[in-house]
C-alpha positions as CSV (number, residue, x, y, z in Angstrom):
1,F,61.0,-42.3,3.4
2,L,59.9,-45.4,5.4
3,L,56.4,-44.1,5.5
4,E,56.1,-43.4,1.9
5,E,57.6,-46.6,1.0
6,A,55.0,-48.4,3.0
7,A,52.1,-46.4,1.7
8,A,53.2,-47.1,-2.0
9,S,53.6,-50.8,-1.3
10,G,50.4,-51.0,0.5
11,K,52.3,-52.5,3.6
12,T,51.4,-51.3,7.2
13,C,53.9,-49.2,9.0
14,N,54.2,-47.9,12.5
15,I,57.4,-46.1,13.3
16,I,58.9,-44.7,16.4
17,V,61.6,-42.2,16.4
18,A,63.3,-41.8,19.8
19,Q,64.9,-38.4,20.3
20,P,67.2,-37.5,23.4
21,R,65.3,-34.1,24.1
22,R,61.9,-33.0,24.1
23,I,62.4,-30.1,21.9
24,S,64.0,-32.3,19.3
25,A,60.9,-34.6,19.3
26,M,58.5,-31.8,19.0
27,S,60.4,-29.8,16.4
28,V,61.3,-32.7,14.1
29,A,57.9,-33.9,14.3
30,E,56.5,-30.5,13.1
31,R,58.9,-30.3,10.4
32,V,58.2,-33.8,9.0
33,A,54.5,-33.1,9.2
34,A,54.9,-29.8,7.4
35,E,57.1,-31.5,4.6
36,R,54.3,-34.0,4.1
37,G,51.6,-31.2,3.8
38,E,49.7,-32.1,7.1
39,M,49.5,-30.9,10.5
40,V,51.3,-32.7,13.4
41,G,49.0,-34.8,15.4
42,G,47.8,-36.8,12.3
43,T,50.0,-39.5,10.4
44,V,53.0,-37.7,12.2
45,G,53.0,-37.0,15.8
46,Y,54.9,-36.6,18.9
47,T,54.7,-37.7,22.7
48,I,56.6,-36.0,25.3
49,R,56.3,-35.8,29.0
50,L,52.9,-34.4,29.8
51,E,52.1,-33.7,26.2
52,S,51.0,-35.6,23.2
53,Q,50.1,-34.6,19.6
54,A,49.2,-38.2,18.3
55,N,46.2,-40.3,17.9
56,R,45.4,-43.9,16.9
57,N,46.1,-43.0,13.2
58,T,49.7,-41.7,13.8
59,R,52.0,-43.9,12.0
60,L,55.3,-41.8,12.5
61,L,55.6,-41.0,16.3
62,F,58.6,-38.9,17.6
63,C,59.1,-39.2,21.2
64,T,61.9,-39.0,23.9
65,T,64.0,-41.9,24.9
66,G,62.1,-41.9,28.2
67,I,58.8,-42.1,26.7
68,L,59.8,-45.1,24.6
69,L,61.2,-46.7,27.6
70,K,57.8,-46.2,29.5
71,R,56.0,-47.6,26.5
72,L,58.2,-50.6,26.6
73,E,57.2,-51.3,30.2
74,E,53.6,-51.6,29.0
75,D,54.3,-53.3,25.6
76,V,57.5,-55.2,25.8
77,D,57.2,-56.6,22.4
78,L,56.0,-53.4,20.7
79,K,53.6,-55.7,19.0
80,H,52.4,-53.3,16.3
81,V,55.7,-51.4,15.6
82,T,57.6,-52.0,12.5
83,H,60.5,-49.7,12.8
84,V,62.4,-48.0,15.9
85,I,64.8,-45.4,15.0
86,V,66.8,-44.1,17.8
87,D,68.5,-40.8,16.8
88,E,71.5,-39.2,18.2
89,V,72.7,-42.4,19.5
90,H,76.2,-41.0,20.1
91,E,74.6,-39.2,23.0
92,R,75.3,-41.9,25.5
93,G,74.0,-41.9,29.0
94,I,72.2,-44.5,31.3
95,E,68.7,-44.1,29.7
96,S,70.0,-44.4,26.2
97,D,72.2,-47.5,26.8
98,F,69.4,-49.2,28.8
99,L,67.1,-48.6,25.8
100,L,69.6,-50.1,23.5
101,M,70.0,-53.3,25.7
102,V,66.1,-53.5,25.8
103,L,66.0,-53.1,21.9
104,K,68.6,-55.9,21.5
105,D,66.5,-58.3,23.7
106,L,63.5,-57.2,21.8
107,L,64.9,-58.2,18.4
108,I,66.1,-61.6,19.7
109,R,62.6,-62.4,21.4
110,R,60.5,-61.3,18.4
111,Q,62.6,-63.3,16.1
112,N,62.2,-66.4,18.4
113,D,58.4,-65.8,18.9
114,N,57.8,-65.9,15.2
115,N,60.0,-68.9,14.6
116,L,58.3,-70.8,17.6
117,N,54.7,-69.8,17.2
118,S,54.3,-70.6,13.5
119,H,50.7,-71.4,14.1
120,Y,49.8,-67.8,15.3
121,P,50.1,-64.9,12.9
122,P,53.6,-63.5,13.0
123,Q,54.4,-60.1,14.4
124,P,55.6,-57.8,11.9
125,Q,59.4,-57.8,11.5
126,I,60.9,-55.0,13.5
127,R,63.7,-52.9,12.2
128,I,65.9,-51.0,14.7
129,I,67.8,-48.0,13.1
130,L,70.4,-46.2,14.9
131,M,71.4,-42.9,13.7
132,S,74.2,-40.2,14.5
133,A,76.3,-37.9,12.7
134,T,79.3,-38.7,14.9
135,L,78.7,-42.3,15.6
136,D,81.4,-45.1,16.3
137,A,79.5,-47.5,14.0
138,Q,81.9,-50.5,14.8
139,L,80.8,-50.3,18.6
140,F,77.1,-50.7,17.6
141,H,77.8,-53.0,14.6
142,N,79.5,-55.4,17.2
143,Y,76.9,-54.9,19.8
144,F,74.0,-55.8,17.5
145,G,75.8,-59.0,16.2
146,G,77.1,-57.7,13.1
147,A,74.0,-55.5,12.0
148,P,74.6,-53.8,8.7
149,S,75.6,-50.2,8.5
150,V,75.2,-47.4,6.1
151,K,77.3,-44.3,6.0
152,F,76.3,-41.2,4.2
153,P,79.1,-39.1,3.4
154,G,78.9,-35.5,4.6
155,R,80.7,-32.5,5.6
156,T,81.4,-30.8,8.9
157,F,81.3,-27.2,9.3
158,P,83.7,-25.3,11.5
159,V,82.1,-24.0,14.8
160,H,83.3,-20.6,16.3
161,E,82.6,-19.9,19.8
162,L,81.8,-16.4,20.6
163,Y,81.0,-15.1,24.1
164,L,78.8,-12.1,25.0
165,E,81.9,-10.0,25.5
166,D,83.2,-10.8,21.9
167,L,79.7,-10.2,20.4
168,L,79.7,-6.7,22.1
169,D,83.2,-6.0,20.8
170,I,82.2,-7.0,17.2
171,T,78.8,-5.0,17.1
172,G,80.3,-2.0,18.9
173,H,77.6,-2.0,21.7
């Protein structure tokens, strides 16, 4: 939606979506590219450790949390990035919590740089979007200084755990 909105309005858009796992980054990139009627590696791509299906024209990049942290080492301001989406933010760990700290500092720094350096072309405003199906929104709302939040109603589905022994009994094998 963000990419389509930018294209419709003639704005430049460069989105990074951080996923906690390699398989998620690859599979979601492939699904989104297919929904857009294109091959992964063009406008929609992914970068994981030791593999990349992206190029200079990629505008929607799916990557792992670790890859985003590595990119932040090289480009601390994410100069040409307009949106950073952190998916599955409820999966807390050292790496993901550190990413959130760095992104919070980035928000503050980019805002201050645009205010102080008015004689230079401003960097595009960056948007940080945190997503989760089971998020404690208040915790992140407070951490990011009262950032707005949106809740989409949904429904949960019951999960039934079956073990191999149960499956063998059910199937009669």
